[in-house]
SETOR-893980 format. One record per residue (C-alpha): x negated, y negated, z; residue in three letters. Coordinates in Angstrom, 3 decimals. Layout:
X_Y_Z_ALA .
...
# end
This chain:
-66.919_40.253_-144.890_UNK .
-66.320_37.306_-142.203_UNK .
-68.822_36.741_-139.796_UNK .
-66.753_37.545_-136.827_UNK .
-65.460_40.750_-138.419_UNK .
-68.955_41.937_-138.953_UNK .
-69.252_41.264_-135.278_UNK .
-66.356_43.067_-134.124_UNK .
-67.448_46.218_-136.357_UNK .
-71.074_46.566_-134.792_UNK .
-69.924_48.595_-132.136_UNK .
-68.158_50.945_-134.866_UNK .
-71.502_51.428_-136.644_UNK .
-73.197_52.332_-133.510_UNK .
-70.946_54.748_-132.981_UNK .
-71.367_56.081_-136.483_UNK .
-75.248_55.847_-136.555_UNK .
-75.570_58.111_-133.434_UNK .
-73.349_60.308_-134.148_UNK .
-75.431_61.122_-137.792_UNK .
-72.558_60.581_-139.954_UNK .
-75.220_58.088_-141.308_UNK .
-74.329_58.630_-145.468_UNK .
-70.746_57.198_-144.536_UNK .
-71.798_54.124_-142.386_UNK .
-70.819_51.114_-144.464_UNK .
-67.330_52.744_-145.120_UNK .
-66.604_53.000_-141.352_UNK .
-66.802_49.064_-140.954_UNK .
-62.952_48.119_-141.813_UNK .
-61.841_45.069_-143.639_UNK .
-59.923_43.055_-140.881_UNK .
-60.372_42.922_-136.967_UNK .
-57.415_41.222_-134.827_UNK .
-58.649_37.871_-133.951_UNK .
-57.758_38.113_-130.729_UNK .
-58.704_40.836_-128.318_UNK .
-56.183_39.820_-125.928_UNK .
-53.123_39.345_-128.594_UNK .
-50.197_37.535_-127.671_UNK .
-46.250_39.486_-127.455_UNK .
-44.451_36.588_-127.249_UNK .
-41.384_36.544_-129.314_UNK .
-38.966_33.627_-129.495_UNK .
-35.707_34.862_-126.837_UNK .
-32.287_35.178_-128.807_UNK .
-30.785_32.133_-130.342_UNK .
-27.988_30.291_-131.712_UNK .
-27.870_28.035_-134.469_UNK .
-27.270_24.474_-132.922_UNK .
-25.994_21.205_-133.618_UNK .
-26.822_18.233_-131.253_UNK .
-24.860_15.383_-132.461_UNK .
-24.314_11.690_-131.391_UNK .
-27.448_11.451_-129.619_UNK .
-30.055_8.723_-129.788_UNK .
-32.893_10.502_-131.132_UNK .
-36.894_9.947_-130.400_UNK .
-38.108_12.049_-133.446_UNK .
-41.751_12.238_-131.625_UNK .
-43.103_10.631_-135.011_UNK .
-42.421_6.759_-133.882_UNK .
-39.001_6.840_-135.163_UNK .
-35.367_6.436_-133.018_UNK .
-32.377_7.684_-134.841_UNK .
-29.498_6.260_-133.153_UNK .
-25.973_8.568_-133.283_UNK .
-28.282_11.070_-134.655_UNK .
-28.042_14.733_-135.255_UNK .
-30.214_17.825_-134.747_UNK .
-30.095_21.147_-136.123_UNK .
-31.782_24.260_-134.963_UNK .
-31.864_26.915_-136.918_UNK .
-33.486_30.581_-136.628_UNK .
-36.051_29.046_-133.909_UNK .
-36.874_26.307_-136.111_UNK .
-35.668_22.326_-136.673_UNK .
-33.562_22.374_-139.741_UNK .
-32.624_19.340_-140.285_UNK .
-32.811_15.894_-138.265_UNK .
-31.045_12.545_-139.192_UNK .
-27.317_10.914_-139.340_UNK .
-23.992_13.062_-140.372_UNK .
-25.309_16.425_-140.255_UNK .
-22.714_19.171_-141.305_UNK .
-22.362_22.250_-138.307_UNK .
-23.004_25.203_-140.392_UNK .
-20.036_27.943_-139.795_UNK .
-20.360_30.131_-136.512_UNK .
-22.967_26.981_-135.100_UNK .
-22.746_25.940_-131.148_UNK .
-21.719_22.251_-131.845_UNK .
-23.251_20.004_-128.770_UNK .
-21.640_16.499_-128.187_UNK .
-24.565_14.345_-126.735_UNK .
-23.136_11.207_-127.351_UNK .
-24.782_8.990_-124.467_UNK .
-27.410_11.136_-124.248_UNK .
-30.760_11.274_-125.788_UNK .
-32.743_14.109_-127.430_UNK .
-36.570_14.414_-127.650_UNK .
-39.000_16.792_-128.082_UNK .
-40.256_19.521_-125.644_UNK .
-42.842_18.004_-123.467_UNK .
-47.023_19.464_-124.042_UNK .
-49.081_19.071_-121.083_UNK .
-52.501_19.696_-122.469_UNK .
-54.296_19.823_-118.663_UNK .
-52.507_22.133_-116.471_UNK .
-53.763_24.835_-113.776_UNK .
-50.312_26.757_-113.196_UNK .
-50.835_30.106_-112.757_UNK .
-54.404_30.090_-112.386_UNK .
-53.853_27.365_-108.958_UNK .
-50.524_28.519_-108.177_UNK .
-48.023_27.412_-105.540_UNK .
-47.577_28.719_-103.172_UNK .
-51.377_28.196_-102.502_UNK .
-53.427_30.557_-100.777_UNK .
-56.787_32.397_-101.109_UNK .
-55.612_35.190_-102.988_UNK .
-54.044_33.361_-105.859_UNK .
-56.998_30.824_-106.683_UNK .
-58.436_31.845_-109.264_UNK .
-59.450_28.348_-111.729_UNK .
-63.278_28.059_-110.763_UNK .
-65.984_31.389_-111.648_UNK .
-68.122_28.692_-109.510_UNK .
-71.115_31.478_-109.302_UNK .
-72.918_29.873_-112.751_UNK .
-73.142_26.163_-113.984_UNK .
-72.132_27.397_-117.367_UNK .
-69.418_30.778_-117.320_UNK .
-68.187_30.074_-120.934_UNK .
-67.715_33.970_-120.949_UNK .
-64.413_33.762_-118.898_UNK .
-61.088_33.299_-120.475_UNK .
-58.213_31.489_-118.048_UNK .
-55.357_33.902_-119.278_UNK .
-57.131_36.528_-116.954_UNK .
-56.430_34.941_-114.227_UNK .
-53.154_33.014_-115.053_UNK .
-49.953_34.790_-112.717_UNK .
-46.585_34.494_-114.542_UNK .
-44.879_34.488_-111.510_UNK .
-46.295_30.892_-110.551_UNK .
-42.875_28.991_-109.514_UNK .
-44.490_25.784_-111.253_UNK .
-43.878_27.667_-114.882_UNK .
-39.875_27.031_-113.770_UNK .
-39.923_23.433_-112.052_UNK .
-42.207_22.152_-115.376_UNK .
-39.583_23.946_-117.303_UNK .
-36.710_22.301_-115.459_UNK .
-39.027_18.738_-116.343_UNK .
-38.523_19.660_-120.243_UNK .
-41.927_21.458_-120.499_UNK .
-41.888_23.362_-123.250_UNK .
-46.135_23.711_-124.128_UNK .
-48.647_23.726_-121.971_UNK .
-52.491_24.309_-121.672_UNK .
-53.805_26.098_-118.860_UNK .
-57.540_25.649_-117.826_UNK .
-60.407_26.602_-115.527_UNK .
-61.439_24.360_-113.241_UNK .
-63.997_21.645_-113.201_UNK .
-66.281_23.333_-110.857_UNK .
-68.861_24.075_-113.620_UNK .
-70.666_22.451_-116.965_UNK .
-68.788_25.301_-119.467_UNK .
-65.747_26.365_-117.173_UNK .
-64.447_28.955_-119.765_UNK .
-61.627_29.570_-122.196_UNK .
-58.539_27.959_-122.008_UNK .
-54.753_29.254_-123.245_UNK .
-52.158_27.708_-124.472_UNK .
-48.314_28.847_-123.011_UNK .
-45.236_28.829_-124.159_UNK .
-42.872_28.238_-121.530_UNK .
-40.998_31.235_-120.921_UNK .
-40.259_33.121_-118.311_UNK .
-42.662_36.306_-118.849_UNK .
-44.058_39.071_-116.446_UNK .
-47.761_39.173_-118.501_UNK .
-49.360_35.980_-120.027_UNK .
-49.618_38.090_-123.487_UNK .
-45.570_37.320_-123.542_UNK .
-46.177_33.557_-122.910_UNK .
-49.091_33.311_-124.990_UNK .
-48.602_30.892_-128.111_UNK .
-48.957_32.682_-131.330_UNK .
-52.318_31.888_-132.995_UNK .
-53.208_28.648_-130.839_UNK .
-56.378_27.911_-131.085_UNK .
-58.426_28.708_-127.804_UNK .
-60.123_25.643_-125.876_UNK .
-62.785_25.634_-123.954_UNK .
-63.278_23.778_-120.776_UNK .
-66.347_21.545_-120.067_UNK .
-66.787_19.479_-117.136_UNK .
-69.180_16.324_-116.603_UNK .
-70.015_14.015_-113.465_UNK .
-69.799_14.612_-110.298_UNK .
-68.415_18.114_-110.033_UNK .
-71.154_20.753_-111.841_UNK .
-73.539_18.440_-109.515_UNK .
-71.710_18.292_-106.205_UNK .
-70.980_22.217_-106.430_UNK .
-74.361_23.423_-107.671_UNK .
-76.716_20.363_-105.800_UNK .
-75.133_21.363_-102.470_UNK .
-76.550_24.584_-102.822_UNK .
-80.388_22.922_-104.064_UNK .
-79.237_24.716_-107.518_UNK .
-79.394_23.276_-111.051_UNK .
-77.823_20.812_-112.098_UNK .
-77.690_18.359_-108.896_UNK .
-77.868_15.272_-111.042_UNK .
-76.314_13.555_-114.506_UNK .
-79.033_14.595_-116.302_UNK .
-79.058_17.770_-115.118_UNK .
-75.371_17.701_-116.144_UNK .
-76.663_16.667_-119.826_UNK .
-79.457_19.228_-119.721_UNK .
-77.202_22.038_-118.848_UNK .
-75.078_21.579_-121.690_UNK .
-77.786_21.079_-124.468_UNK .
-79.560_24.261_-123.222_UNK .
-76.554_26.356_-123.441_UNK .
-75.220_24.774_-126.950_UNK .
-78.922_26.003_-128.135_UNK .
-79.154_29.493_-127.202_UNK .
-75.799_29.689_-128.509_UNK .
-77.535_28.436_-131.916_UNK .
-80.116_30.919_-131.812_UNK .
-77.830_33.750_-131.093_UNK .
-75.566_32.574_-134.050_UNK .
-78.435_32.762_-136.137_UNK .
-79.346_36.282_-134.897_UNK .
-76.114_37.660_-135.983_UNK .
-76.354_35.820_-139.429_UNK .
-79.373_37.210_-140.316_UNK .
-78.377_40.767_-139.239_UNK .
-75.617_40.109_-141.020_UNK .
-76.667_38.749_-144.260_UNK .
-79.083_42.458_-143.863_UNK .
-75.629_44.026_-143.884_UNK .
-74.637_42.455_-147.156_UNK .
-77.661_43.058_-148.784_UNK .
-78.698_46.023_-147.597_UNK .
-76.138_48.220_-146.368_UNK .
-74.921_48.560_-142.590_UNK .
-77.505_51.857_-142.048_UNK .
-80.478_49.915_-143.805_UNK .
-79.451_46.861_-141.641_UNK .
-80.588_48.365_-138.340_UNK .
-78.828_48.113_-135.487_UNK .
-76.567_44.512_-134.560_UNK .
-77.733_42.551_-131.644_UNK .
-76.688_42.775_-128.635_UNK .
-73.123_41.150_-128.074_UNK .
-72.805_38.122_-125.301_UNK .
-69.606_36.856_-124.423_UNK .
-70.695_33.374_-123.360_UNK .
-72.912_33.002_-126.162_UNK .
-70.552_34.245_-128.317_UNK .
-67.844_31.525_-127.381_UNK .
-70.306_28.819_-127.309_UNK .
-70.980_30.237_-131.254_UNK .
-66.999_29.682_-131.822_UNK .
-67.410_26.044_-130.643_UNK .
-70.089_25.611_-133.373_UNK .
-68.698_27.257_-135.772_UNK .
-65.047_24.891_-135.270_UNK .
-62.737_28.037_-133.862_UNK .
-62.498_26.534_-130.323_UNK .
-61.755_23.094_-129.462_UNK .
-63.411_21.711_-126.075_UNK .
-61.102_19.858_-123.746_UNK .
-63.847_18.067_-121.479_UNK .
-63.193_16.666_-117.757_UNK .
-65.125_13.159_-117.604_UNK .
-64.483_10.041_-116.204_UNK .
-66.975_7.557_-117.417_UNK .
-67.033_5.771_-120.706_UNK .
-70.810_6.015_-120.499_UNK .
-70.926_9.628_-120.024_UNK .
-68.076_10.792_-122.607_UNK .
-70.650_8.621_-124.982_UNK .
-73.457_10.743_-124.139_UNK .
-71.483_13.780_-124.447_UNK .
-70.135_12.506_-127.967_UNK .
-73.809_12.573_-129.091_UNK .
-74.196_16.072_-127.737_UNK .
-71.451_17.055_-129.681_UNK .
-72.999_15.507_-132.956_UNK .
-76.374_16.429_-131.853_UNK .
-75.042_20.234_-132.077_UNK .
-72.461_19.528_-134.996_UNK .
-69.037_20.104_-133.227_UNK .
-65.911_18.158_-132.000_UNK .
-64.697_17.116_-128.840_UNK .
-60.737_17.621_-128.882_UNK .
-60.341_15.755_-125.605_UNK .
-61.587_13.842_-122.768_UNK .
-59.532_14.707_-119.773_UNK .
-59.044_12.609_-116.785_UNK .
-60.995_9.597_-118.908_UNK .
-60.346_6.981_-116.108_UNK .
-62.782_4.734_-118.109_UNK .
-61.799_5.200_-121.976_UNK .
-59.998_2.097_-122.477_UNK .
-63.552_0.732_-122.850_UNK .
-64.415_2.812_-125.584_UNK .
-61.803_3.329_-127.806_UNK .
-63.456_2.911_-130.802_UNK .
-65.923_5.742_-130.034_UNK .
-63.418_7.807_-129.459_UNK .
-61.077_7.254_-132.553_UNK .
-64.560_7.555_-134.870_UNK .
-64.986_10.972_-133.340_UNK .
-61.720_11.539_-133.755_UNK .
-61.623_12.656_-129.897_UNK .
-58.198_12.518_-127.948_UNK .
-57.806_11.236_-124.594_UNK .
-55.573_12.653_-122.039_UNK .
-55.250_10.265_-119.127_UNK .
-53.429_9.725_-116.333_UNK .
-50.725_6.749_-115.712_UNK .
-52.523_5.143_-112.529_UNK .
-54.058_7.776_-110.417_UNK .
-57.704_6.506_-110.045_UNK .
-60.309_5.098_-107.291_UNK .
-60.114_8.336_-105.721_UNK .
-64.096_8.341_-106.113_UNK .
-67.245_6.637_-107.466_UNK .
-66.845_8.046_-110.750_UNK .
-62.776_7.350_-110.946_UNK .
-63.455_3.706_-109.583_UNK .
-63.060_1.893_-112.309_UNK .
-59.684_2.776_-113.847_UNK .
-56.790_0.485_-114.588_UNK .
-53.143_1.103_-115.065_UNK .
-53.385_-0.188_-119.092_UNK .
-55.667_2.654_-119.694_UNK .
-53.546_4.321_-121.931_UNK .
-52.205_1.368_-123.828_UNK .
-55.697_0.447_-124.680_UNK .
-56.470_3.526_-125.930_UNK .
-53.521_3.782_-128.175_UNK .
-53.851_0.074_-128.917_UNK .
-57.715_0.542_-130.032_UNK .
-57.023_2.981_-132.640_UNK .
-57.297_6.523_-130.535_UNK .
-55.417_9.091_-129.833_UNK .
-53.844_8.567_-126.350_UNK .
-51.654_11.093_-124.200_UNK .
-50.529_11.572_-120.711_UNK .
-51.619_14.742_-118.872_UNK .
-50.564_16.299_-115.135_UNK .
-53.728_18.253_-113.356_UNK .
-50.937_18.522_-111.143_UNK .
-48.140_21.322_-110.339_UNK .
-46.006_18.223_-109.238_UNK .
-46.892_15.898_-111.929_UNK .
-46.239_18.096_-114.608_UNK .
-42.107_17.908_-113.572_UNK .
-42.223_13.870_-114.607_UNK .
-44.239_13.497_-117.631_UNK .
-41.567_11.571_-118.645_UNK .
-41.764_8.915_-115.785_UNK .
-45.640_9.194_-116.033_UNK .
-45.574_7.658_-119.383_UNK .
-42.804_4.979_-118.578_UNK .
-44.966_3.523_-116.118_UNK .
-48.039_3.682_-119.239_UNK .
-45.608_2.210_-121.235_UNK .
-44.535_-0.891_-118.126_UNK .
-48.399_-1.155_-117.515_UNK .
-49.373_-2.160_-121.662_UNK .
-46.003_-4.265_-122.008_UNK .
-47.640_-6.323_-119.331_UNK .
-51.117_-6.588_-120.698_UNK .
-49.696_-7.868_-123.309_UNK .
-49.193_-4.836_-125.802_UNK .
-46.292_-4.511_-128.052_UNK .
-45.619_-1.028_-127.684_UNK .
-41.796_0.739_-128.857_UNK .
-40.627_3.417_-126.454_UNK .
-40.387_5.471_-129.632_UNK .
-44.342_5.466_-130.016_UNK .
-45.007_6.127_-126.789_UNK .
-43.107_9.092_-126.951_UNK .
-45.845_10.571_-129.194_UNK .
-47.928_10.247_-125.633_UNK .
-46.055_13.075_-124.391_UNK .
-45.369_15.047_-127.520_UNK .
-47.230_14.841_-130.770_UNK .
-50.410_13.617_-129.171_UNK .
-50.943_16.347_-127.329_UNK .
-50.195_18.888_-130.218_UNK .
-52.554_17.606_-131.736_UNK .
-55.282_17.749_-129.051_UNK .
-54.495_21.437_-129.238_UNK .
-54.473_21.649_-132.818_UNK .
-51.044_22.654_-133.220_UNK .
-49.628_19.456_-134.532_UNK .
-48.446_21.235_-137.378_UNK .
-46.278_23.584_-135.467_UNK .
-44.806_21.590_-132.751_UNK .
-44.616_17.770_-130.757_UNK .
-42.372_16.694_-133.525_UNK .
-38.718_16.959_-134.399_UNK .
-39.519_17.432_-138.325_UNK .
-37.781_19.878_-140.285_UNK .
-39.647_23.636_-139.958_UNK .
-41.248_22.832_-136.320_UNK .
-40.720_25.124_-133.486_UNK .
-37.279_23.709_-132.088_UNK .
-38.556_23.027_-128.987_UNK .
-35.962_20.517_-128.032_UNK .
-34.831_18.617_-124.491_UNK .
-31.671_16.565_-124.099_UNK .
-31.695_14.010_-121.362_UNK .
-28.790_12.754_-119.629_UNK .
-30.058_9.544_-120.479_UNK .
-33.159_7.055_-121.445_UNK .
-36.119_9.715_-120.835_UNK .
-37.846_5.971_-119.971_UNK .
-35.722_5.542_-116.796_UNK .
-36.346_6.893_-113.450_UNK .
-32.893_8.033_-113.335_UNK .
-32.824_10.516_-116.479_UNK .
-32.413_14.233_-115.520_UNK .
-32.803_17.276_-118.186_UNK .
-29.727_19.103_-119.138_UNK .
-30.958_21.124_-121.517_UNK .
-34.182_22.644_-122.736_UNK .
-34.750_25.206_-125.926_UNK .
-37.637_26.062_-126.872_UNK .
-37.812_28.143_-130.509_UNK .
-34.315_27.125_-130.299_UNK .
-33.397_29.376_-127.118_UNK .
-32.011_27.761_-124.266_UNK .
-34.594_28.082_-121.715_UNK .
-32.904_25.488_-119.243_UNK .
-29.640_24.114_-118.294_UNK .
-28.315_22.023_-115.736_UNK .
-24.579_23.498_-115.566_UNK .
-25.695_26.865_-115.962_UNK .
-27.198_28.646_-113.030_UNK .
-28.468_31.806_-115.086_UNK .
-30.435_29.485_-117.138_UNK .
-32.024_27.654_-114.115_UNK .
-35.438_30.783_-113.780_UNK .
-36.790_31.019_-110.527_UNK .
-39.628_33.342_-109.302_UNK .
-39.677_35.563_-106.686_UNK .
-41.132_32.802_-104.303_UNK .
-38.349_30.912_-104.916_UNK .
-34.456_30.912_-103.744_UNK .
-31.628_31.066_-106.324_UNK .
-30.618_32.853_-109.606_UNK .
-33.119_33.868_-112.150_UNK .
-33.393_34.565_-115.995_UNK .
-34.640_37.765_-116.339_UNK .
-37.771_37.552_-115.837_UNK .
-38.897_40.381_-118.210_UNK .
-36.640_38.878_-121.064_UNK .
-40.351_37.500_-123.412_UNK .
-41.643_40.702_-122.428_UNK .
-38.534_42.920_-123.451_UNK .
-38.093_40.674_-126.536_UNK .
-41.888_41.389_-127.775_UNK .
-40.899_45.076_-127.765_UNK .
-37.829_44.375_-129.974_UNK .
-35.750_45.248_-127.040_UNK .
-34.109_41.901_-126.883_UNK .
-33.064_39.988_-123.596_UNK .
-31.252_42.344_-120.973_UNK .
# end
């Protein structure tokens, strides 16, 4: 039986033993448990087989296809290339003069936990009551009616990771969402996506807690805080594994009661086991290097450094650690740790062999990630780097998918992947380009020509896709 299954079964064991049914205690342990206490109920919206033809296609793999076609069927990309025949009954879209690419992915968003309109009652992104709060989960703060989800969808964003804020050393679990209208976060939750763990280095935690005369108040306190948290998690993990070994050797009754469950240490133990991906707020190169050392000390990986204003100084370290950098195009200089930035940051990290990408961290910036990548591309070319547009597309599609552990499912137009697709009116690297249609799992979730496919929330004016649609589909009712 897997370690996580035994831990989940511990409560059942205690109940059985306390009831006095000692002889059957071992039989009370189920063989399987749900991997997530808060499972996704997301189901794709109804879709039609669709052929998009005569388009310029950026596949997200570094390839460009002129006068190309994409076939969407049963929520997946069925074919990509030239001269694809439309199946009987398929919807055919003539995209002559238009551009097609994968749905955009934002690995750093606070939509739903810091929604618009910004009011105190809905500001739920930072549990700043302790420097380490790995036990909290961003999904329990997400407000699905945030109008930002709708404007992000209109900007071509089909998948996004919602993170806790950066006030703590360890802020809690992130959640990956499919950007569909829904009344519950479970109706948006990307099925079987790995959880992330938001961590933060630098000024934020030391400012929050130092101002209260608490630990940490210095950068050395920051690092000590991470190390102690993971050392405690290692001890917790050893305690559970020792109990699990007793269960296997002696049976559930003779093994005695399980250790007390600690949700925070359990989360960090899953990081140590490689089940949860670390997403780390960090600006300075020296601090990123120190955190890579901490990760090496405790045997876990860092999926991505976020903001990473000085990542251009250490692409070799990032590449060696298989750690991505999620960056802005030109936000820097607004505080000391963000001072030493350059506009060619993304391009230089990419040229140095590391995984580079755009991110927003902003409810407005998420609406124009294509323009942000265009700025980063232009800066890289000015710096003398030979970068094609088809390659730069990966900075907003395939590379973010990699950072989320989902590159086998989204991020590129390849057969078998989710049919998350955007049709642009013009080259998406142009400031004049607008999304015309956005598909998510093959269903049209935004259509600039159809008011019924321009969703709003109760806090925006206009008509709306039924906000219950995703939840109804999950219940087997279909879209109303």
